[in-house]
Steps between C-alpha positions, in 0.01 A plus 500: 500500500515223238650260755239595759219438249648158424517421872138608544388273216690208653355579842142490368568165332654365823209621710242339271681166493561514875126493568451227240714246689368573851295259709224600744505405867301557818656693785372233740722238325767470769712253303536732199577796727770294669655410163515868405654587839764227460589632152546852640709380795714260298707790363601603853713347775221324691654155443333209677241730658351597161190279530443606860528873419270456199236345727534790746460758221187329361340458843577863592337630180193280528459591869442869421300451178160669507215435251326818379240503223624166371866614492791407726661804664831492690676789674877440497539709818302236692783249452788557739850349479702508824867398495675346799847352516540143620386150401454423127274598210314171545388620843335812361129504583172666410289669764135576430510843654795727555831543682579816695869578542452614859497333840259519794554836666508377864652182643200436725255495210375165362717370214221299339128580467246266342168625362652845493284814488728764354490879528703688237580850624634783285613703800737524796391313814630753750463857623714738293767691685488878483818513292301351214256792492727711282506775378287613796711451813310412813627505856346379825628636831409296810554697822347248742695166520182314592357578157786312323352163596156620393643606163666161443188313611294697249725379216461141623122544516486629142708208371286262708189636327663424163576142607148456636364603160699215341367257760141621465483374140653162604824546306784275609763608242598855397719616212599864539652711224683728741656462844336333800602675823645312798190555714278366219732202451474409868120534509451303177728223628309491829175462304646211293499690169776433247623819331767621262598849392666720237361351179611823337475398133150529361528168315594318826187603685281471187587134449413424865158657446447305175615170648269525800207695357550777757405865448783739580401752770672834566296594810421259784164667552398365157608142575219244503487121501417507127840659430689203643675251277503125555777241485532137604841566653726797573838385624850634557757264346875506481659471156878491516604776740183708460148480634197568282122482539313251281129548431323187377152563360202297616360477145599617148698814569545814297877447517758222485867494596796294385767461766821453303791321671856448374852480638646777284381859467577508128293186448210657690510815286519307172217265600283795608543660155421169330186451711383856432538446124322164522208640700465791255490254209234291671291810571519595130300184426192652668467751213576253220505133608699363207843342485774412250779241477843606632851384416532732197207335319303826470799703378586244230139483380472879479837531323393253230163671444662844473758374248226342290279812496793739453542369145168666412643850572713626208635811679805544723279423799549132407861516626389638837235228529760231435726659763207491746462125433874444555475683833218271615714194422765630739302358792516128406864553395582647841316216677710248306826683574425526873423127509832419329331386179563578133278805426515456121392136520217580743363790293518293182300220662249751640444645152436152362248418772313828464492465121293186563258701724643364825446838666550376858851367444781676685830423670505276806826613661504200738506239222655716228224403257225683315173383659134592551503775765129480583523130583804569717311774685739779392245775437473880539213754521395673178505842670869463586596424139287787372664742743850382402428564131344838574791614717758387244336678205453822699858501629654426159285767330595758762873433455473512120335844516791650695723694258762606751579495871627811676685451826435818695810444712722574200273726297641846421350770712369806315721805520371783713 
């Protein structure tokens, strides 16, 4: 408990000094956002494509930003990342709209539709077979062979009525959550309507509705022209060995998509994680648009302030506070070690700079020198640093409070 109290004291000192050295920014400042994105991506394996990916992340975030009551609001779910093997990271692109991982349902349908009017249907576009009407089993017995054709024609007529309802509202593209029957496919293709089916995941069909402004309809009788979404272009494109449908919005869309390309699957997965982290960091700036220098500058500044104020606490908590400061200095030491530099020499120089109130000075791993991080554009969001400190103090306190660990696999069972 004494150690935890010391950590808490150090944490409060760190939090206060963290806000003291921040700088304000505007979310509309694209250059600053790009610098933050580059800093986040520089720790990953994005290589030469780092600047390009940073631009994509910033453009994707700004594309879905909405102003409400003077505040910027961004829904992370409106930003989609789609991975496809082939080409290189430099050929990744941003689409103002969304990408549907499905292909056109019938070969005779148009593969590209401009000025699309889109119906989003939360239903099956077919007549259900009787086997689906469980648990009530139904059976039809036809005794007159002439009635068979009449029965089949009736099914075609019912499906034709469904297709006519689509055409009556001037829709030329349809996205269906469930299956589109073969008769419906043929009739839609004949009418020149592009359609795709089986968008089973709720998030897949939701993002289509958001990107186009469409209202999802579960009953064709309720479909009106006002429910249709709009898009400048809906097109089936081939990426690698797969075909997908790309929806490009005619104006600022409610969604944006990053099509990520790379030659290796592992590289794709790692870059996707890096982009997700970067986008989350950029979104955090909407709540608190302030930033800090990177390169270990913040950690060194906080460590020095904690050491200085710890001397004013005569109890044993002082030792825990000093240990907290040492832990913060681990970051610039690790940066120096990973860059093949002398960690002791780097930390010593950092302490000297920060003693002279050079709070923005950190380690430039490319030159191996201690330099001004803000001038170099190596910056990070305040919210990210705050969350790191909060997570660390909570995790350490939780572990310290554990007196013992019982492994139930080897625990003695009570005697009966």
